[in-house]
C-alpha positions in Angstrom: 9.1 -36.0 -38.5 12.6 -36.1 -37.0 13.4 -32.7 -38.5 10.2 -31.2 -37.0 11.1 -32.6 -33.6 14.6 -31.1 -33.8 13.2 -27.7 -34.8 10.8 -27.8 -31.8 13.7 -28.7 -29.5 15.8 -25.8 -30.8 13.0 -23.4 -29.9 13.1 -24.5 -26.2 15.3 -22.1 -24.3 17.8 -23.0 -21.6 15.7 -21.1 -19.1 12.7 -23.3 -19.9 14.8 -26.4 -19.4 16.2 -25.2 -16.1 12.7 -24.1 -14.9 11.3 -27.5 -15.7 14.3 -29.3 -14.1 13.9 -27.2 -10.9 10.2 -28.0 -10.8 10.9 -31.8 -11.1 13.5 -31.7 -8.3 11.3 -29.7 -5.9 8.2 -31.9 -6.7 10.3 -35.1 -6.0 11.6 -33.6 -2.7 8.2 -32.6 -1.7 6.9 -36.1 -2.4 9.6 -37.8 -0.4 9.2 -35.5 2.6 5.4 -36.0 2.6 5.9 -39.8 2.4 8.3 -39.9 5.3 6.2 -37.6 7.5 2.9 -39.3 7.2 0.8 -38.7 10.3 -1.0 -42.1 9.9 1.2 -44.6 11.7 1.1 -48.4 11.7 -2.1 -49.9 13.1 -4.2 -46.9 12.0 -2.9 -44.7 14.7 -2.6 -40.9 14.8 -0.2 -39.4 17.3 -1.7 -36.7 19.6 0.1 -33.4 20.4 1.8 -32.8 23.7 -0.4 -31.6 26.5 -1.3 -27.9 26.1 -0.9 -27.9 22.3 -3.7 -27.0 19.9 -6.2 -29.4 18.4 -5.1 -30.6 14.9 -7.1 -31.5 11.9 -6.1 -34.2 9.4 -7.6 -35.2 6.0 -8.1 -38.9 5.5 -9.4 -41.1 2.6 -11.7 -43.8 3.9 -12.5 -47.1 2.1 -15.0 -49.7 3.1 -18.0 -47.5 4.0 -19.1 -47.1 0.4 -18.2 -48.7 -2.9 -15.7 -46.0 -3.6 -13.3 -43.8 -1.6 -14.6 -41.1 0.7 -12.6 -38.1 2.0 -13.2 -36.8 5.6 -11.5 -34.5 8.2 -10.5 -35.9 11.5 -10.0 -33.6 14.5 -7.4 -34.9 17.0 -7.2 -33.2 20.4 -3.9 -32.8 22.4 -3.1 -35.5 24.9 -4.3 -34.8 28.5 -2.3 -35.5 31.6 -3.4 -38.3 33.9 -4.0 -37.2 37.5 -0.6 -38.5 38.6 1.1 -36.8 35.6 -0.8 -33.5 36.3 0.3 -33.4 40.0 3.9 -34.2 39.1 4.0 -31.5 36.4 2.5 -28.8 38.6 4.8 -29.6 41.5 7.8 -29.4 39.1 6.6 -26.1 37.7 6.0 -24.7 41.2 9.7 -25.2 42.0 10.7 -23.2 38.9 7.8 -20.6 38.9 9.5 -17.8 40.7 12.4 -17.9 38.2 10.0 -17.6 35.2 8.1 -14.6 36.4 10.9 -12.4 37.8 11.4 -10.6 34.6 14.2 -8.0 35.1 14.2 -8.4 38.9 16.9 -10.4 40.8 14.3 -12.5 42.6 10.8 -12.1 44.2 12.5 -10.7 47.4 13.8 -7.7 45.5 11.1 -6.6 43.1 11.7 -3.2 41.4 10.4 -3.8 37.9 7.3 -5.3 36.5 6.8 -9.1 36.8 6.1 -11.4 33.8 2.8 -13.2 34.7 2.4 -15.7 32.0 -0.7 -17.8 31.2 1.6 -20.7 30.3 5.3 -21.3 30.9 7.6 -22.6 28.1 8.3 -26.2 28.6 5.1 -26.7 30.6 2.4 -25.8 28.1 0.0 -28.3 29.6 -0.4 -26.3 32.7 -2.6 -23.2 32.7 -1.9 -20.4 35.1 -4.2 -17.8 36.6 -2.8 -15.0 38.8 -4.5 -13.3 41.7 -2.3 -10.7 43.5 -3.3 -9.9 47.1 -2.8 -6.2 46.6 -3.7 -5.2 43.0 -2.7 -1.6 43.8 0.9 -2.8 44.4 1.1 -5.6 41.8 -1.6 -5.6 39.1 -3.2 -8.7 37.5 -0.9 -8.1 34.5 2.2 -7.9 36.7 2.7 -4.1 36.7 4.5 -2.9 39.8 3.5 0.4 41.3 6.3 1.3 43.7 7.0 5.0 42.9 5.3 6.2 46.1 6.7 3.5 48.4 8.7 4.8 51.4 10.1 1.4 52.2 9.9 -2.3 51.2 6.3 -3.7 51.0 5.5 -7.4 51.4 2.6 -9.0 49.6 1.3 -12.3 48.3 1.0 -13.4 44.7 -1.6 -16.2 44.4 -1.5 -18.5 41.4 -4.0 -21.2 40.4 -2.6 -24.1 38.3 -4.8 -26.3 36.1 -3.6 -29.4 34.4 -6.0 -32.1 33.1 -8.6 -32.5 35.7 -6.4 -31.4 38.6 -6.2 -28.0 40.2 -3.7 -26.6 42.7 -3.1 -23.3 44.4 0.2 -21.7 45.5 1.0 -18.5 47.3 4.2 -16.8 46.4 5.6 -14.2 48.9 6.8 -11.1 47.1 8.8 -8.1 48.5 8.4 -4.9 46.5 11.2 -2.3 47.0 10.8 1.5 46.5 11.6 2.6 43.0 15.1 3.8 42.4 14.8 7.0 40.4 18.1 6.7 38.5 16.9 7.4 35.0 15.1 10.3 33.3 12.1 8.0 32.5 11.7 7.2 36.2 11.9 10.8 37.2 9.4 11.9 34.5 7.0 9.2 35.7 7.4 10.3 39.3 6.7 13.9 38.2 3.5 12.9 36.5 2.3 11.3 39.7 3.3 14.4 41.7 1.3 16.6 39.3 -1.7 14.4 39.6 -1.5 14.4 43.4 -1.1 18.2 43.4 -4.1 18.6 41.1 -6.3 16.5 43.4 -5.1 18.2 46.5 -5.7 21.8 45.2 -9.2 21.3 43.6 -10.6 24.1 45.8 -7.9 26.6 44.9 -8.1 29.1 42.0 -4.7 28.0 40.7 -2.5 24.9 40.6 0.8 25.2 42.2 3.4 23.0 40.5 5.9 21.0 42.5 9.2 22.9 42.9 11.4 19.9 43.9 11.7 16.2 43.0 14.2 13.7 44.3 16.4 16.5 45.5 16.4 18.3 42.2 15.0 21.8 41.6 12.2 21.7 38.9 11.8 24.7 36.6 8.9 25.1 34.2 8.5 27.1 31.0 5.9 27.5 28.3 6.9 25.9 25.0 7.5 28.5 22.2 4.7 28.9 19.7 5.9 27.3 16.5 2.7 27.8 14.6 4.1 30.8 12.8 6.9 28.6 11.4 4.3 26.2 9.9 2.3 29.1 8.5 5.5 30.6 7.0 6.5 27.3 5.5 3.1 26.9 3.9 3.3 30.4 2.5 6.8 29.7 1.0 5.5 26.4 -0.5 2.4 28.2 -1.9 4.7 31.0 -3.3 6.9 28.4 -5.1 3.9 26.4 -6.4 2.2 29.5 -7.7 5.4 30.6 -9.4 5.5 27.3 -11.3 1.8 27.5 -12.2 2.2 29.8 -15.2 4.8 27.6 -16.8 2.7 24.5 -16.0 -0.3 26.2 -17.6 1.7 27.1 -20.7 3.0 23.6 -21.1 -0.5 22.2 -20.7 -1.8 24.7 -23.3 1.0 23.6 -25.6 0.2 19.9 -25.2 -3.5 20.7 -25.8 -2.7 22.7 -28.9 -0.4 19.9 -30.2 -3.0 17.3 -29.6 -5.7 19.3 -31.4 -3.4 19.9 -34.4 -2.6 16.1 -34.6 -6.3 15.2 -34.4 -7.2 17.6 -37.2 -4.2 16.6 -39.4 -6.0 13.6 -41.1 -9.0 15.8 -41.9 -6.9 18.6 -43.5 -4.8 16.4 -45.6 -7.8 14.3 -46.8 -9.6 17.4 -48.0 -6.5 18.6 -49.8 -6.2 15.2 -51.5 -9.9 15.3 -52.6 -9.7 18.9 -54.0 -6.4 18.3 -55.7 -7.7 15.1 -57.1 -10.6 17.0 -58.6 -8.1 19.2 -60.6 -7.6 22.2 -58.3 -4.2 23.6 -57.7 -2.6 23.6 -54.3 -3.4 27.3 -53.8 -7.0 27.0 -54.9 -7.6 23.8 -52.9 -6.2 25.6 -49.8 -8.4 28.6 -50.3 -11.5 26.4 -51.0 -10.9 24.6 -47.7 -10.7 27.8 -45.6 -13.7 29.3 -47.3 -15.8 26.2 -46.5 -14.5 26.4 -42.9 -15.6 30.1 -42.6 -19.0 29.3 -44.0 -19.9 26.1 -42.2 -18.1 26.6 -38.8 -19.3 30.2 -38.2 -20.2 30.6 -34.5 -18.6 27.3 -33.5 -15.4 26.9 -31.4 -12.5 27.8 -33.7 -10.0 25.1 -34.6 -6.3 26.0 -34.5 -5.3 24.5 -37.8 -8.1 26.0 -39.8 -7.5 29.4 -38.2 -3.8 29.2 -39.3 -4.9 28.0 -42.8 -7.2 31.0 -43.0 -4.3 33.3 -42.2 -2.3 31.7 -44.9 -5.2 32.1 -47.4 -5.3 35.8 -46.7 -1.6 36.0 -47.4 -2.1 34.1 -50.7 -4.8 36.4 -51.8 -2.5 39.4 -51.0 0.1 37.9 -53.4 2.5 36.4 -50.9 4.5 33.6 -52.7 3.1 30.2 -52.1 6.3 28.7 -50.9 6.7 31.5 -48.2 3.1 31.4 -47.1 3.2 27.6 -46.7 6.5 27.7 -44.9 5.2 30.3 -42.5 2.1 28.1 -41.9 4.3 25.1 -41.0 6.4 27.3 -38.7 3.3 28.5 -36.9 2.0 25.0 -36.4 5.4 23.7 -35.3 4.4 20.0 -35.6 6.4 17.6 -37.7 3.4 16.2 -39.6 2.5 19.7 -41.0 6.1 20.2 -42.0 5.9 17.0 -44.0 2.5 18.0 -45.5 3.9 21.4 -46.7 6.9 19.6 -48.1 4.6 17.2 -50.1 2.4 20.2 -51.2 5.5 22.1 -52.4 6.7 19.0 -54.3 3.2 18.6 -55.9 3.1 22.3 -56.8 6.4 22.3 -58.5 6.3 18.9 -60.3 2.7 18.0 -60.5 3.5 14.4 -61.3 1.8 11.2 -60.2 4.4 10.4 -57.6 3.6 13.5 -55.6 -0.1 12.7 -55.7 0.6 9.2 -54.6 2.8 10.4 -51.7 0.0 12.7 -50.6 -2.5 9.8 -50.7 -0.2 7.6 -48.7 0.3 10.4 -46.2 -3.5 10.7 -45.9 -3.8 7.0 -45.1 -1.0 7.2 -42.5 -2.7 10.2 -40.9 -5.8 8.2 -40.2 -3.7 5.6 -38.4 -2.1 8.3 -36.4 -5.5 9.8 -35.4 -6.6 6.3 -34.2 -3.4 6.0 -32.1 -3.9 9.4 -30.6 -7.6 8.7 -29.8 -6.5 5.4 -28.1 -3.9 7.2 -26.0 -6.4 9.9 -24.9 -8.8 7.1 -23.9 -6.1 5.4 -21.8 -5.2 8.8 -20.2 -8.9 9.4 -19.4 -9.2 5.9 -17.8 -6.1 6.5 -15.7 -7.5 9.8 -14.4 -10.7 8.0 -13.4 -8.8 5.5 -11.3 -8.4 7.8 -8.3 -12.1 8.7 -8.1 -13.0 5.0 -8.5 -10.6 4.0 -5.7 -12.0 6.7 -3.4 -15.6 5.5 -4.2 -14.6 1.9 -3.5 -13.0 2.8 -0.2 -16.1 4.9 0.7 -18.5 2.0 -0.1 -16.3 -0.4 1.9 -16.4 1.9 4.9 -20.2 2.3 4.6 -20.6 -1.5 4.6 -17.9 -2.4 7.1 -18.3 0.2 9.9 -22.0 -0.8 10.8 -21.0 -4.5 10.7 -18.0 -3.9 13.1 -20.2 -1.7 15.4 -22.7 -4.5 15.5 -20.0 -7.1 16.4 -18.6 -4.8 19.1 
């Protein structure tokens, strides 16, 4: 018993021990943290979140309602301000509000860039803000400032409504918007867009559109972009030329792979027939000729098989008196697959010696060839499955679009 335990312990790797040790340490730390951070306080109390925070949900186990223990979810809303706290919080925020919404501007008396009109201010999440600019064409409801066409400073009012708890207060913030300073390329381009829009609206009755010639003291020149479509067409032509140049080599390799696969698939059939005929007492030459004759008789009109066509060519050479060793060697060279080289070597050994060892070697090779055929068939099946993955994925995406688009349109 002790020996068996020691043997089992030896099979446990160091990585397994370290993984288990790390899991124990992390589990212990998680238990301690969860124990120290329990949301259920003494006296069956659950602390609320600060004003403005989201509602939270807790899972509790309840005893005393039934004979056992029940599990339920308790929703706890954030704490609300009292009326006094709400007024105090809004007055405090009102003193800081201009600082929070200035954005990149110096202050509200020198507004050049967009304002940051937030719904809530960090540190005052319990107060909700709603903005109502007096001139939305100058300052939008989102805080965007339109000052490109201003000739001088423009004064406006930015109204804000504050809500905290059950209290509501309104403030009016005076704002002075200054004309835009066109000191950057982006500002100039934006100004040019506005000038083009104004020119288009002013010249609607004219037969042509006269473009602005000057902007901010700068002379504006226009030109038609060069047509680059010919470059893309030429690039596509070069790419097509290169791909078409590679196609013959790709086709040749594909034909070679197809030829090799067909030879490998037919190998078990060829060698099994040789074993059967030679086992019946025929010589290697006669067995070879008998196989090709049967092929010519039974497979007439069918799609030719490469290996039997090559064997038929060898049969014709044998009938013409070509030495067997040369005819078989030429056959192996034309097939150029290792298994046929091995088969010819075994046939040559059987032809020369004729002993039982050569016959056993052929029989063993026939058995191995069947295993090889099964492996090739399995590989071809996996390749076919891989090729089907892309059409299946496309079909899945199509079905998902057909189902999802009407549903999204309905929700919209």
